[in-house]
Short mmCIF file of the C-alpha atoms (twelve columns), coordinates in Angstrom:
data_MODEL
# 
_entry.id   MODEL 
# 
loop_
_atom_site.group_PDB 
_atom_site.id 
_atom_site.type_symbol 
_atom_site.label_atom_id 
_atom_site.label_alt_id 
_atom_site.label_comp_id 
_atom_site.label_asym_id 
_atom_site.label_seq_id 
_atom_site.Cartn_x 
_atom_site.Cartn_y 
_atom_site.Cartn_z 
_atom_site.pdbx_PDB_model_num 
ATOM 1   C CA . MET A 1   -42.996 -55.313 -61.943 1 
ATOM 2   C CA . ASP A 2   -41.694 -52.416 -60.816 1 
ATOM 3   C CA . ASN A 3   -43.426 -52.051 -57.467 1 
ATOM 4   C CA . THR A 4   -41.433 -48.911 -56.316 1 
ATOM 5   C CA . VAL A 5   -43.744 -46.012 -54.726 1 
ATOM 6   C CA . VAL A 6   -42.647 -42.626 -55.199 1 
ATOM 7   C CA . ILE A 7   -43.817 -40.357 -52.571 1 
ATOM 8   C CA . SER A 8   -43.629 -36.520 -52.591 1 
ATOM 9   C CA . THR A 9   -45.129 -33.478 -50.871 1 
ATOM 10  C CA . PRO A 10  -48.281 -31.733 -52.746 1 
ATOM 11  C CA . PRO A 11  -49.542 -30.399 -54.909 1 
ATOM 12  C CA . HIS A 12  -48.869 -33.095 -57.578 1 
ATOM 13  C CA . VAL A 13  -48.274 -31.423 -60.927 1 
ATOM 14  C CA . LYS A 14  -47.789 -34.183 -63.900 1 
ATOM 15  C CA . SER A 15  -44.570 -33.052 -66.055 1 
ATOM 16  C CA . LYS A 16  -42.496 -34.672 -68.741 1 
ATOM 17  C CA . ARG A 17  -39.770 -32.800 -67.451 1 
ATOM 18  C CA . THR A 18  -37.683 -34.479 -65.104 1 
ATOM 19  C CA . THR A 19  -34.280 -33.356 -63.137 1 
ATOM 20  C CA . ARG A 20  -32.194 -35.543 -65.696 1 
ATOM 21  C CA . SER A 21  -33.708 -33.704 -68.744 1 
ATOM 22  C CA . ILE A 22  -33.234 -30.281 -67.086 1 
ATOM 23  C CA . MET A 23  -29.482 -31.028 -66.650 1 
ATOM 24  C CA . LEU A 24  -29.262 -32.319 -70.018 1 
ATOM 25  C CA . ASP A 25  -30.591 -28.943 -71.582 1 
ATOM 26  C CA . VAL A 26  -27.744 -27.035 -68.787 1 
ATOM 27  C CA . CYS A 27  -25.253 -29.213 -70.143 1 
ATOM 28  C CA . ILE A 28  -26.667 -28.382 -73.746 1 
ATOM 29  C CA . ALA A 29  -26.258 -24.459 -72.568 1 
ATOM 30  C CA . LEU A 30  -22.743 -24.755 -71.284 1 
ATOM 31  C CA . LEU A 31  -21.384 -26.266 -74.623 1 
ATOM 32  C CA . PRO A 32  -20.578 -22.839 -76.395 1 
ATOM 33  C CA . SER A 33  -18.787 -21.558 -73.218 1 
ATOM 34  C CA . ALA A 34  -16.686 -25.129 -73.108 1 
ATOM 35  C CA . ILE A 35  -16.242 -24.994 -76.995 1 
ATOM 36  C CA . ALA A 36  -15.197 -21.042 -76.478 1 
ATOM 37  C CA . GLY A 37  -13.005 -21.755 -73.922 1 
ATOM 38  C CA . ILE A 38  -10.832 -24.659 -75.831 1 
ATOM 39  C CA . VAL A 39  -10.695 -22.507 -78.776 1 
ATOM 40  C CA . PHE A 40  -9.162  -19.382 -76.418 1 
ATOM 41  C CA . PHE A 41  -6.986  -21.556 -74.224 1 
ATOM 42  C CA . GLY A 42  -6.012  -24.670 -76.306 1 
ATOM 43  C CA . TRP A 43  -6.326  -28.086 -75.780 1 
ATOM 44  C CA . GLN A 44  -5.217  -27.784 -71.986 1 
ATOM 45  C CA . ALA A 45  -8.594  -26.253 -71.332 1 
ATOM 46  C CA . LEU A 46  -9.872  -29.366 -72.810 1 
ATOM 47  C CA . MET A 47  -8.005  -31.541 -70.408 1 
ATOM 48  C CA . ILE A 48  -9.171  -29.219 -67.287 1 
ATOM 49  C CA . GLU A 49  -12.546 -29.775 -68.402 1 
ATOM 50  C CA . LEU A 50  -12.610 -33.395 -69.222 1 
ATOM 51  C CA . MET A 51  -10.576 -34.220 -65.788 1 
ATOM 52  C CA . SER A 52  -13.270 -31.938 -63.647 1 
ATOM 53  C CA . VAL A 53  -16.241 -33.973 -65.175 1 
ATOM 54  C CA . ILE A 54  -14.817 -37.741 -65.198 1 
ATOM 55  C CA . ALA A 55  -13.585 -36.677 -61.203 1 
ATOM 56  C CA . CYS A 56  -17.092 -35.448 -60.283 1 
ATOM 57  C CA . VAL A 57  -18.986 -38.504 -61.926 1 
ATOM 58  C CA . ALA A 58  -16.292 -40.927 -60.459 1 
ATOM 59  C CA . THR A 59  -16.953 -39.455 -56.827 1 
ATOM 60  C CA . GLU A 60  -20.679 -39.807 -57.124 1 
ATOM 61  C CA . PHE A 61  -20.208 -43.238 -58.308 1 
ATOM 62  C CA . VAL A 62  -18.018 -43.962 -55.601 1 
ATOM 63  C CA . TYR A 63  -20.059 -42.713 -52.786 1 
ATOM 64  C CA . PHE A 64  -23.351 -44.210 -54.033 1 
ATOM 65  C CA . PHE A 65  -21.289 -47.474 -54.501 1 
ATOM 66  C CA . ILE A 66  -20.109 -47.206 -50.822 1 
ATOM 67  C CA . ALA A 67  -23.295 -45.735 -49.560 1 
ATOM 68  C CA . ASN A 68  -25.499 -48.721 -50.829 1 
ATOM 69  C CA . LYS A 69  -23.221 -51.460 -49.561 1 
ATOM 70  C CA . GLY A 70  -21.601 -52.545 -53.210 1 
ATOM 71  C CA . PHE A 71  -18.205 -53.921 -51.089 1 
ATOM 72  C CA . ALA A 72  -20.536 -55.855 -48.765 1 
ATOM 73  C CA . LYS A 73  -20.414 -59.647 -49.134 1 
ATOM 74  C CA . LYS A 74  -17.325 -59.689 -51.287 1 
ATOM 75  C CA . CYS A 75  -19.342 -57.364 -53.699 1 
ATOM 76  C CA . LYS A 76  -21.824 -59.841 -54.378 1 
ATOM 77  C CA . ASP A 77  -24.428 -57.156 -54.812 1 
ATOM 78  C CA . ALA A 78  -21.981 -54.991 -57.039 1 
ATOM 79  C CA . LYS A 79  -23.910 -55.565 -60.082 1 
ATOM 80  C CA . ALA A 80  -27.231 -54.864 -58.771 1 
ATOM 81  C CA . VAL A 81  -25.659 -51.409 -57.283 1 
ATOM 82  C CA . CYS A 82  -24.199 -50.413 -60.478 1 
ATOM 83  C CA . ARG A 83  -27.780 -51.073 -62.326 1 
ATOM 84  C CA . ARG A 84  -29.179 -48.745 -59.463 1 
ATOM 85  C CA . PHE A 85  -26.585 -46.065 -59.963 1 
ATOM 86  C CA . ILE A 86  -27.326 -45.802 -63.711 1 
ATOM 87  C CA . LYS A 87  -31.119 -45.546 -63.184 1 
ATOM 88  C CA . GLN A 88  -30.942 -42.849 -61.007 1 
ATOM 89  C CA . PHE A 89  -28.161 -40.907 -62.757 1 
ATOM 90  C CA . ASP A 90  -29.447 -37.677 -63.276 1 
ATOM 91  C CA . LEU A 91  -26.657 -35.904 -64.829 1 
ATOM 92  C CA . THR A 92  -26.050 -33.466 -61.784 1 
ATOM 93  C CA . SER A 93  -22.573 -34.140 -61.358 1 
ATOM 94  C CA . VAL A 94  -21.731 -33.602 -64.873 1 
ATOM 95  C CA . VAL A 95  -23.264 -30.418 -64.929 1 
ATOM 96  C CA . THR A 96  -21.245 -29.542 -61.557 1 
ATOM 97  C CA . GLY A 97  -18.055 -31.176 -63.274 1 
ATOM 98  C CA . LEU A 98  -18.259 -28.831 -65.986 1 
ATOM 99  C CA . ILE A 99  -19.406 -25.541 -64.208 1 
ATOM 100 C CA . LEU A 100 -16.522 -26.193 -61.959 1 
ATOM 101 C CA . ALA A 101 -13.840 -26.532 -64.855 1 
ATOM 102 C CA . LEU A 102 -15.195 -23.090 -66.605 1 
ATOM 103 C CA . ILE A 103 -14.555 -21.048 -63.791 1 
ATOM 104 C CA . LEU A 104 -11.246 -22.207 -63.408 1 
ATOM 105 C CA . PRO A 105 -8.077  -20.494 -65.401 1 
ATOM 106 C CA . THR A 106 -6.250  -22.553 -67.603 1 
ATOM 107 C CA . THR A 107 -2.245  -22.839 -67.706 1 
ATOM 108 C CA . ASP A 108 0.569   -24.203 -70.299 1 
ATOM 109 C CA . LYS A 109 1.132   -26.557 -67.945 1 
ATOM 110 C CA . TRP A 110 -2.062  -28.035 -67.187 1 
ATOM 111 C CA . TYR A 111 -0.699  -31.371 -65.573 1 
ATOM 112 C CA . GLU A 112 0.499   -28.807 -62.631 1 
ATOM 113 C CA . VAL A 113 -2.933  -28.432 -61.621 1 
ATOM 114 C CA . PHE A 114 -4.187  -31.949 -62.027 1 
ATOM 115 C CA . TYR A 115 -4.293  -33.028 -58.402 1 
ATOM 116 C CA . GLU A 116 -5.967  -29.706 -57.514 1 
ATOM 117 C CA . VAL A 117 -8.974  -29.959 -60.210 1 
ATOM 118 C CA . ILE A 118 -9.463  -33.792 -58.942 1 
ATOM 119 C CA . ILE A 119 -9.383  -32.329 -55.069 1 
ATOM 120 C CA . GLY A 120 -11.816 -29.770 -55.959 1 
ATOM 121 C CA . ALA A 121 -14.081 -31.986 -57.684 1 
ATOM 122 C CA . ILE A 122 -14.224 -34.416 -55.151 1 
ATOM 123 C CA . PHE A 123 -15.033 -31.671 -52.295 1 
ATOM 124 C CA . ALA A 124 -18.034 -30.370 -54.200 1 
ATOM 125 C CA . ILE A 125 -19.582 -34.144 -54.956 1 
ATOM 126 C CA . ALA A 126 -18.788 -35.747 -51.789 1 
ATOM 127 C CA . VAL A 127 -18.469 -33.358 -49.283 1 
ATOM 128 C CA . VAL A 128 -20.994 -30.464 -50.592 1 
ATOM 129 C CA . LYS A 129 -23.634 -32.477 -52.375 1 
ATOM 130 C CA . MET A 130 -23.587 -36.593 -51.381 1 
ATOM 131 C CA . LEU A 131 -22.972 -35.728 -47.742 1 
ATOM 132 C CA . PHE A 132 -26.156 -33.760 -47.363 1 
ATOM 133 C CA . GLY A 133 -28.185 -36.235 -49.202 1 
ATOM 134 C CA . GLY A 134 -27.147 -36.158 -52.811 1 
ATOM 135 C CA . THR A 135 -29.473 -34.381 -55.448 1 
ATOM 136 C CA . GLY A 136 -31.729 -31.486 -53.973 1 
ATOM 137 C CA . LYS A 137 -30.457 -31.434 -50.604 1 
ATOM 138 C CA . ASN A 138 -27.049 -29.502 -50.689 1 
ATOM 139 C CA . LEU A 139 -26.859 -26.244 -49.145 1 
ATOM 140 C CA . VAL A 140 -24.767 -24.405 -51.320 1 
ATOM 141 C CA . ASN A 141 -23.938 -24.697 -55.177 1 
ATOM 142 C CA . PRO A 142 -21.418 -27.469 -55.566 1 
ATOM 143 C CA . ALA A 143 -19.194 -25.884 -57.963 1 
ATOM 144 C CA . ALA A 144 -18.756 -22.536 -56.294 1 
ATOM 145 C CA . ALA A 145 -18.183 -24.287 -53.107 1 
ATOM 146 C CA . GLY A 146 -15.504 -26.121 -54.923 1 
ATOM 147 C CA . ARG A 147 -14.138 -23.205 -56.479 1 
ATOM 148 C CA . VAL A 148 -13.705 -21.509 -53.166 1 
ATOM 149 C CA . PHE A 149 -12.249 -24.637 -51.462 1 
ATOM 150 C CA . MET A 150 -9.705  -24.514 -54.450 1 
ATOM 151 C CA . PHE A 151 -8.936  -20.833 -53.957 1 
ATOM 152 C CA . LEU A 152 -8.450  -21.051 -50.065 1 
ATOM 153 C CA . SER A 153 -6.310  -24.687 -50.202 1 
ATOM 154 C CA . PHE A 154 -4.069  -23.831 -53.107 1 
ATOM 155 C CA . SER A 155 -1.777  -20.978 -54.337 1 
ATOM 156 C CA . VAL A 156 -3.502  -18.227 -56.432 1 
ATOM 157 C CA . ALA A 157 -3.836  -19.076 -60.117 1 
ATOM 158 C CA . THR A 158 -2.215  -17.413 -62.794 1 
ATOM 159 C CA . TYR A 159 -4.394  -16.158 -65.331 1 
ATOM 160 C CA . THR A 160 -3.387  -16.993 -69.230 1 
ATOM 161 C CA . ALA A 161 -4.415  -14.712 -72.178 1 
ATOM 162 C CA . ALA A 162 -6.636  -16.395 -74.507 1 
ATOM 163 C CA . ASN A 163 -4.656  -17.123 -77.947 1 
ATOM 164 C CA . ILE A 164 -6.413  -15.055 -80.254 1 
ATOM 165 C CA . PRO A 165 -5.438  -11.508 -79.676 1 
ATOM 166 C CA . ALA A 166 -7.361  -8.445  -78.974 1 
ATOM 167 C CA . LEU A 167 -8.727  -6.859  -82.052 1 
ATOM 168 C CA . ASN A 168 -7.944  -3.096  -80.748 1 
ATOM 169 C CA . PHE A 169 -10.312 -1.604  -83.341 1 
ATOM 170 C CA . SER A 170 -12.712 0.103   -81.023 1 
ATOM 171 C CA . SER A 171 -12.727 2.913   -78.624 1 
ATOM 172 C CA . GLY A 172 -11.030 2.111   -75.551 1 
ATOM 173 C CA . VAL A 173 -12.700 1.512   -72.134 1 
ATOM 174 C CA . PHE A 174 -10.175 1.790   -69.600 1 
ATOM 175 C CA . SER A 175 -10.380 4.244   -66.649 1 
ATOM 176 C CA . GLY A 176 -8.671  4.716   -63.355 1 
ATOM 177 C CA . ALA A 177 -12.267 4.119   -61.549 1 
ATOM 178 C CA . THR A 178 -12.616 0.722   -62.649 1 
ATOM 179 C CA . ASN A 179 -12.377 -2.214  -60.104 1 
ATOM 180 C CA . LEU A 180 -10.641 -4.555  -62.726 1 
ATOM 181 C CA . SER A 181 -8.464  -1.772  -64.055 1 
ATOM 182 C CA . TRP A 182 -5.789  -4.421  -64.734 1 
ATOM 183 C CA . LEU A 183 -7.826  -6.239  -66.924 1 
ATOM 184 C CA . LEU A 184 -9.108  -3.306  -68.430 1 
ATOM 185 C CA . ALA A 185 -5.863  -1.598  -69.270 1 
ATOM 186 C CA . ASN A 186 -4.125  -4.544  -71.383 1 
ATOM 187 C CA . ASP A 187 -4.439  -8.155  -71.800 1 
ATOM 188 C CA . GLY A 188 -2.270  -9.418  -68.958 1 
ATOM 189 C CA . VAL A 189 0.607   -10.146 -71.089 1 
ATOM 190 C CA . ASN A 190 1.264   -7.217  -73.534 1 
ATOM 191 C CA . PRO A 191 0.997   -3.843  -71.765 1 
ATOM 192 C CA . ASP A 192 0.376   -2.043  -75.088 1 
ATOM 193 C CA . THR A 193 -2.610  -3.762  -75.804 1 
ATOM 194 C CA . LYS A 194 -5.787  -1.932  -74.548 1 
ATOM 195 C CA . ILE A 195 -8.698  -4.134  -73.892 1 
ATOM 196 C CA . THR A 196 -12.153 -3.200  -75.537 1 
ATOM 197 C CA . VAL A 197 -15.889 -3.769  -74.736 1 
ATOM 198 C CA . ILE A 198 -15.555 -5.748  -78.048 1 
ATOM 199 C CA . ASP A 199 -12.860 -7.850  -76.431 1 
ATOM 200 C CA . LEU A 200 -14.523 -8.110  -73.432 1 
ATOM 201 C CA . PHE A 201 -17.559 -9.305  -75.218 1 
ATOM 202 C CA . LEU A 202 -15.817 -12.112 -77.467 1 
ATOM 203 C CA . GLY A 203 -12.872 -13.040 -75.143 1 
ATOM 204 C CA . THR A 204 -10.248 -11.785 -77.697 1 
ATOM 205 C CA . GLY A 205 -7.270  -10.981 -75.864 1 
ATOM 206 C CA . VAL A 206 -8.632  -11.149 -72.119 1 
ATOM 207 C CA . ALA A 207 -6.878  -13.390 -69.532 1 
ATOM 208 C CA . GLY A 208 -9.528  -15.232 -67.394 1 
ATOM 209 C CA . CYS A 209 -11.262 -18.315 -66.840 1 
ATOM 210 C CA . ILE A 210 -12.302 -21.066 -69.504 1 
ATOM 211 C CA . GLY A 211 -15.516 -20.748 -69.582 1 
ATOM 212 C CA . GLU A 212 -16.254 -16.595 -68.380 1 
ATOM 213 C CA . THR A 213 -13.776 -15.505 -70.928 1 
ATOM 214 C CA . CYS A 214 -16.637 -15.255 -74.331 1 
ATOM 215 C CA . LYS A 215 -19.442 -13.416 -73.118 1 
ATOM 216 C CA . ALA A 216 -21.115 -14.345 -76.595 1 
ATOM 217 C CA . ALA A 217 -21.004 -17.797 -75.820 1 
ATOM 218 C CA . ILE A 218 -22.703 -17.011 -72.285 1 
ATOM 219 C CA . LEU A 219 -25.544 -15.301 -73.775 1 
ATOM 220 C CA . LEU A 220 -25.898 -18.159 -75.972 1 
ATOM 221 C CA . GLY A 221 -26.420 -20.653 -73.351 1 
ATOM 222 C CA . TYR A 222 -28.805 -17.938 -71.777 1 
ATOM 223 C CA . VAL A 223 -31.057 -17.392 -74.716 1 
ATOM 224 C CA . TYR A 224 -31.197 -21.663 -74.678 1 
ATOM 225 C CA . LEU A 225 -32.353 -21.784 -71.531 1 
ATOM 226 C CA . CYS A 226 -34.665 -19.310 -71.499 1 
ATOM 227 C CA . VAL A 227 -36.470 -20.802 -74.674 1 
ATOM 228 C CA . ARG A 228 -36.185 -24.355 -73.199 1 
ATOM 229 C CA . LYS A 229 -37.846 -22.569 -69.841 1 
ATOM 230 C CA . VAL A 230 -35.236 -23.741 -67.813 1 
ATOM 231 C CA . ILE A 231 -34.701 -20.442 -65.900 1 
ATOM 232 C CA . LYS A 232 -36.801 -17.533 -66.078 1 
ATOM 233 C CA . TRP A 233 -35.632 -14.727 -68.397 1 
ATOM 234 C CA . TRP A 234 -35.707 -11.854 -65.735 1 
ATOM 235 C CA . GLN A 235 -33.861 -13.460 -62.981 1 
ATOM 236 C CA . PRO A 236 -29.917 -12.926 -64.761 1 
ATOM 237 C CA . LEU A 237 -30.965 -9.631  -66.278 1 
ATOM 238 C CA . LEU A 238 -32.258 -8.261  -62.998 1 
ATOM 239 C CA . PHE A 239 -28.780 -9.210  -61.211 1 
ATOM 240 C CA . VAL A 240 -26.846 -8.067  -64.012 1 
ATOM 241 C CA . ALA A 241 -28.665 -4.748  -64.217 1 
ATOM 242 C CA . VAL A 242 -28.307 -4.042  -60.133 1 
ATOM 243 C CA . PHE A 243 -24.479 -5.238  -60.273 1 
ATOM 244 C CA . GLY A 244 -23.911 -2.934  -63.064 1 
ATOM 245 C CA . PHE A 245 -25.445 0.185   -62.064 1 
ATOM 246 C CA . THR A 246 -24.057 -0.463  -58.377 1 
ATOM 247 C CA . ALA A 247 -20.480 -0.853  -59.825 1 
ATOM 248 C CA . VAL A 248 -20.584 2.253   -61.765 1 
ATOM 249 C CA . PHE A 249 -22.153 4.335   -58.592 1 
ATOM 250 C CA . LEU A 250 -19.002 3.160   -56.820 1 
ATOM 251 C CA . SER A 251 -16.609 3.925   -59.955 1 
ATOM 252 C CA . GLY A 252 -17.651 7.663   -59.380 1 
ATOM 253 C CA . PHE A 253 -18.904 10.235  -61.571 1 
ATOM 254 C CA . ALA A 254 -17.770 11.717  -64.977 1 
ATOM 255 C CA . TYR A 255 -17.904 15.554  -65.137 1 
ATOM 256 C CA . MET A 256 -19.844 16.879  -68.027 1 
ATOM 257 C CA . HIS A 257 -18.938 19.391  -70.520 1 
ATOM 258 C CA . THR A 258 -22.011 21.244  -70.011 1 
ATOM 259 C CA . GLY A 259 -21.526 21.516  -66.316 1 
ATOM 260 C CA . GLY A 260 -22.285 19.014  -63.396 1 
ATOM 261 C CA . TYR A 261 -21.371 15.175  -62.457 1 
ATOM 262 C CA . LEU A 262 -23.319 12.484  -64.052 1 
ATOM 263 C CA . PHE A 263 -23.118 8.592   -63.626 1 
ATOM 264 C CA . ASN A 264 -19.900 7.303   -65.818 1 
ATOM 265 C CA . MET A 265 -22.188 4.761   -67.914 1 
ATOM 266 C CA . GLU A 266 -19.244 4.140   -70.198 1 
ATOM 267 C CA . LEU A 267 -18.145 1.662   -67.577 1 
ATOM 268 C CA . PHE A 268 -21.337 -0.284  -67.452 1 
ATOM 269 C CA . LEU A 269 -20.710 -3.004  -69.967 1 
ATOM 270 C CA . PRO A 270 -16.991 -3.239  -69.029 1 
ATOM 271 C CA . HIS A 271 -17.995 -4.110  -65.363 1 
ATOM 272 C CA . ILE A 272 -20.923 -6.372  -66.586 1 
ATOM 273 C CA . PHE A 273 -18.486 -7.950  -69.474 1 
ATOM 274 C CA . SER A 274 -15.564 -8.452  -67.018 1 
ATOM 275 C CA . GLY A 275 -14.829 -11.387 -64.605 1 
ATOM 276 C CA . GLY A 276 -17.612 -14.347 -63.811 1 
ATOM 277 C CA . VAL A 277 -20.228 -11.643 -63.447 1 
ATOM 278 C CA . LEU A 278 -22.107 -12.726 -66.454 1 
ATOM 279 C CA . PHE A 279 -21.268 -16.700 -66.194 1 
ATOM 280 C CA . GLY A 280 -22.486 -16.753 -62.271 1 
ATOM 281 C CA . ALA A 281 -25.553 -14.808 -63.301 1 
ATOM 282 C CA . VAL A 282 -26.784 -17.383 -65.871 1 
ATOM 283 C CA . PHE A 283 -25.695 -20.860 -64.775 1 
ATOM 284 C CA . MET A 284 -24.839 -20.393 -61.251 1 
ATOM 285 C CA . PHE A 285 -27.252 -18.039 -59.048 1 
ATOM 286 C CA . THR A 286 -30.159 -19.681 -60.712 1 
ATOM 287 C CA . ASP A 287 -29.575 -23.172 -59.403 1 
ATOM 288 C CA . TYR A 288 -32.997 -24.462 -58.259 1 
ATOM 289 C CA . VAL A 289 -31.898 -26.205 -55.302 1 
ATOM 290 C CA . THR A 290 -29.730 -23.192 -53.955 1 
ATOM 291 C CA . SER A 291 -32.199 -20.085 -54.574 1 
ATOM 292 C CA . PRO A 292 -35.233 -18.951 -53.327 1 
ATOM 293 C CA . LYS A 293 -38.669 -20.537 -54.310 1 
ATOM 294 C CA . GLY A 294 -40.803 -17.412 -54.335 1 
ATOM 295 C CA . VAL A 295 -40.981 -14.850 -56.527 1 
ATOM 296 C CA . TYR A 296 -40.457 -11.862 -53.915 1 
ATOM 297 C CA . GLY A 297 -37.688 -14.290 -52.404 1 
ATOM 298 C CA . GLN A 298 -36.109 -14.339 -55.631 1 
ATOM 299 C CA . ILE A 299 -36.030 -10.518 -56.378 1 
ATOM 300 C CA . LEU A 300 -34.282 -9.926  -52.936 1 
ATOM 301 C CA . TYR A 301 -31.844 -13.113 -53.508 1 
ATOM 302 C CA . TYR A 302 -30.646 -11.165 -56.853 1 
ATOM 303 C CA . VAL A 303 -30.744 -7.679  -55.815 1 
ATOM 304 C CA . VAL A 304 -28.698 -8.354  -52.505 1 
ATOM 305 C CA . ALA A 305 -26.437 -10.844 -54.314 1 
ATOM 306 C CA . ALA A 306 -25.634 -8.162  -56.869 1 
ATOM 307 C CA . ILE A 307 -24.972 -5.256  -54.728 1 
ATOM 308 C CA . LEU A 308 -22.703 -7.630  -52.673 1 
ATOM 309 C CA . VAL A 309 -20.598 -8.641  -55.671 1 
ATOM 310 C CA . ALA A 310 -20.362 -4.919  -56.787 1 
ATOM 311 C CA . VAL A 311 -19.000 -3.708  -53.403 1 
ATOM 312 C CA . LEU A 312 -16.687 -6.410  -52.728 1 
ATOM 313 C CA . ARG A 313 -15.295 -6.325  -56.207 1 
ATOM 314 C CA . TYR A 314 -14.546 -2.622  -55.944 1 
ATOM 315 C CA . PHE A 315 -12.796 -2.819  -52.596 1 
ATOM 316 C CA . THR A 316 -11.162 -6.414  -53.070 1 
ATOM 317 C CA . LYS A 317 -10.169 -6.184  -56.379 1 
ATOM 318 C CA . LEU A 318 -10.842 -9.783  -56.799 1 
ATOM 319 C CA . GLU A 319 -13.445 -11.833 -58.351 1 
ATOM 320 C CA . VAL A 320 -15.620 -12.932 -55.446 1 
ATOM 321 C CA . THR A 321 -18.746 -14.138 -57.476 1 
ATOM 322 C CA . SER A 322 -18.534 -17.564 -56.115 1 
ATOM 323 C CA . PHE A 323 -18.022 -16.297 -52.453 1 
ATOM 324 C CA . VAL A 324 -21.056 -14.263 -52.976 1 
ATOM 325 C CA . ILE A 325 -23.101 -17.219 -54.085 1 
ATOM 326 C CA . MET A 326 -22.112 -19.448 -51.593 1 
ATOM 327 C CA . LEU A 327 -22.962 -16.737 -48.773 1 
ATOM 328 C CA . MET A 328 -26.404 -15.786 -50.613 1 
ATOM 329 C CA . ASN A 329 -27.259 -19.512 -50.524 1 
ATOM 330 C CA . LEU A 330 -27.001 -19.852 -47.067 1 
ATOM 331 C CA . PHE A 331 -29.402 -17.582 -46.617 1 
ATOM 332 C CA . VAL A 332 -31.859 -18.907 -48.676 1 
ATOM 333 C CA . PRO A 333 -33.691 -20.784 -45.996 1 
ATOM 334 C CA . LEU A 334 -34.190 -17.430 -43.847 1 
ATOM 335 C CA . ILE A 335 -35.559 -16.151 -47.350 1 
ATOM 336 C CA . ASP A 336 -38.149 -18.784 -48.044 1 
ATOM 337 C CA . ARG A 337 -38.958 -18.733 -44.271 1 
ATOM 338 C CA . TYR A 338 -40.185 -14.859 -44.022 1 
ATOM 339 C CA . LEU A 339 -40.727 -14.288 -47.768 1 
ATOM 340 C CA . VAL A 340 -43.413 -17.161 -47.688 1 
ATOM 341 C CA . ARG A 341 -44.895 -17.857 -51.654 1 
ATOM 342 C CA . LYS A 342 -48.306 -18.189 -52.413 1 
ATOM 343 C CA . PRO A 343 -49.702 -21.865 -52.035 1 
ATOM 344 C CA . PHE A 344 -50.434 -23.647 -55.118 1 
ATOM 345 C CA . GLY A 345 -53.972 -22.777 -56.241 1 
ATOM 346 C CA . TYR A 346 -54.423 -19.640 -53.743 1 
ATOM 347 C CA . VAL A 347 -57.116 -17.134 -53.815 1 
ATOM 348 C CA . LYS A 348 -57.350 -13.910 -52.033 1 
ATOM 349 C CA . GLU A 349 -59.988 -13.433 -49.634 1 
ATOM 350 C CA . LYS A 350 -61.510 -10.482 -51.470 1 
ATOM 351 C CA . LYS A 351 -61.690 -12.419 -54.702 1 
ATOM 352 C CA . GLN A 352 -63.201 -15.449 -52.699 1 
ATOM 353 C CA . HIS A 353 -66.005 -13.566 -51.562 1 
ATOM 354 C CA . GLU A 354 -66.680 -12.212 -55.019 1 
ATOM 355 C CA . VAL A 355 -66.722 -15.655 -56.239 1 
ATOM 356 C CA . ILE A 356 -69.079 -16.846 -53.670 1 
ATOM 357 C CA . ASN A 357 -71.481 -13.988 -54.161 1 
ATOM 358 C CA . ALA A 358 -71.700 -14.285 -57.851 1 
ATOM 359 C CA . THR A 359 -72.338 -17.884 -57.499 1 
ATOM 360 C CA . ALA A 360 -75.307 -17.111 -55.178 1 
ATOM 361 C CA . LYS A 361 -76.631 -14.559 -57.757 1 
ATOM 362 C CA . ILE A 362 -76.416 -17.156 -60.324 1 
ATOM 363 C CA . ALA A 363 -78.458 -20.169 -58.195 1 
ATOM 364 C CA . ASP A 364 -81.053 -17.459 -56.948 1 
ATOM 365 C CA . PRO A 365 -84.111 -18.198 -59.021 1 
ATOM 366 C CA . ALA A 366 -85.205 -14.570 -58.493 1 
ATOM 367 C CA . THR A 367 -82.244 -13.157 -59.928 1 
ATOM 368 C CA . LYS A 368 -81.932 -15.600 -62.667 1 
ATOM 369 C CA . ASP A 369 -85.401 -14.166 -63.771 1 
ATOM 370 C CA . ALA A 370 -84.503 -10.743 -63.497 1 
ATOM 371 C CA . ASN A 371 -81.300 -11.408 -65.295 1 
ATOM 372 C CA . ASP A 372 -83.530 -12.941 -68.179 1 
ATOM 373 C CA . LYS A 373 -85.779 -10.097 -68.499 1 
ATOM 374 C CA . GLU A 374 -82.929 -7.754  -68.713 1 
ATOM 375 C CA . ALA A 375 -81.341 -10.066 -71.589 1 
ATOM 376 C CA . VAL A 376 -84.982 -9.966  -73.203 1 
# 
């Protein structure tokens, strides 16, 4: 008989959803992007994905094994520790490894980045997650922290263009005012090929990270997460909308033939379909642990994050989504402190008086008789 007592803070709301089931849904939602990355970048992308996931899971197991004294008494309790690990394994390290792989660029010589992926995965799990207490206690998103650590520790990655060439059948979207003009001007390899909105959406001919290239696959995962109620549908949309309009504003105004200037809205879709904005909005900013708990806090979180990403991308000409995710994660405790959410079952004071008065009228015999006469 299992005599384990589970202690948690109130309110105690019963639900069939567990951390493992939610993480399984996230894994399923990430599959379209992972498969699209393999289609566009070949088996090298598959190797990076496998290396990252295996390294993250192995790191979590080793840390858990050591922390639970699996090596004590000549590994006498090793079998019991392994059982406990399997029982508590909630797939969070699988999600971290898969996200980390999908926000990395691929290369023809995947074995040259083998150690980089392993080190990034170990840092994400051992330092960012397990060292702070494990699932639910990390201060920042582990995958974003691992990506930033790799960016700062190793040489700048070379982006490889997708195996499927640009379609080149829609109108071009390139403008000198865009912050990612190198991507919108060509496919990163052939300067004569112009990337279009359709190419950015499908990922054809685009040089980018494994899972961030095909926006259609990301949107498919977004729809699945919304249907499964893992994330709120308005959260990524709010971030993307604020980011898009801010990026367009920074890009300048277009002169109208009728006179005057107007926002150059032709740049809206290229901005949100380029880089890792859409992937970060769906799979990383929405992380339960590192995002605010209240609705007002979440609105502030997404709006400020979107503005920061747009401004930093415009001035640095770099993909800064992971940096902004880490920065905003550090401010989440302050947001939760000063934008306090409503307690479970809370009713406004005015409404409480109305309820009390209504109850008193119903309980009063005279009022009841009057109500009965009016009914007759």
